[in-house]
N, C-alpha and C positions, 0 to 999 in steps of 0.2 A: 532651455528646459524649463518647464512649468513646474511649481511647487504648490501643492495642496495640503492642507493639515487635515488630517484625521484624527477620531478619537479612538482608542481600544483599551480595551482591560487592561489592567496591570499584570494580569496572567499572561495575556497574549504579548505586551510590550516585552516582558522579562524573556519568554520563548524566543521573540526576534532577536531581543540583545545578546542571547547566549548563542545562536547561530550565526551573528555579527562577527567578522574579522576586521582586521584594519583593510584588506583590500575588498571589502563588499560593504555596500552600503544597506540600509533598510529597505530600499527601493529593490536592489538586486537580492536579496533575499526572498520577498515576496514574490518576486517574477519567477525566481527559481521553482517556484511551488505550479505555476502555470505549465512549466516544461515538464516537471515531473508528471502530472496527471495525463499530459498527451504521451507520454512515454508509456504509462500503464495502460492506457485505451488501446494500445497495439494488441494486447492480449484478449480482448473483446472476443466472445466467439469461439476462443481456441479449442474449448471443450464440445463444442454443439455435435459433433460427428461421433460423439461416445457411445455406446448402446449401455446406458447404466444399469438396466435390469441385468444384464450379462456380468458387469461390473459387480453388482452386488451380490450375486450368486457366488463369483469366485472368491469374494471377499469373507463371505459366511463360510464357505469350504476352507480356508486358510484358518479363519478362527475355531473352526471345531478340530482341525488337525493339530492346530497348536494347544489347545485345550486337552487334547486326548495325551498328548506328549508331557504335559503337565501332571497328568495324574498319576 
């Protein structure tokens, strides 16, 4: 395993240190962000088939009916 020294701001170090456990190294913590990013990417494009004009009309109607009940 190769070891490379890097410089990080104190704030970044404290953040990583807070996430670190006995079982995980700093490298493990940093690499976990790569896994999280790829898992979030699976949601890209999930809302592309929605008719947003129709959703906006529906939300406006809901707000109006809600406001009438409050008066």
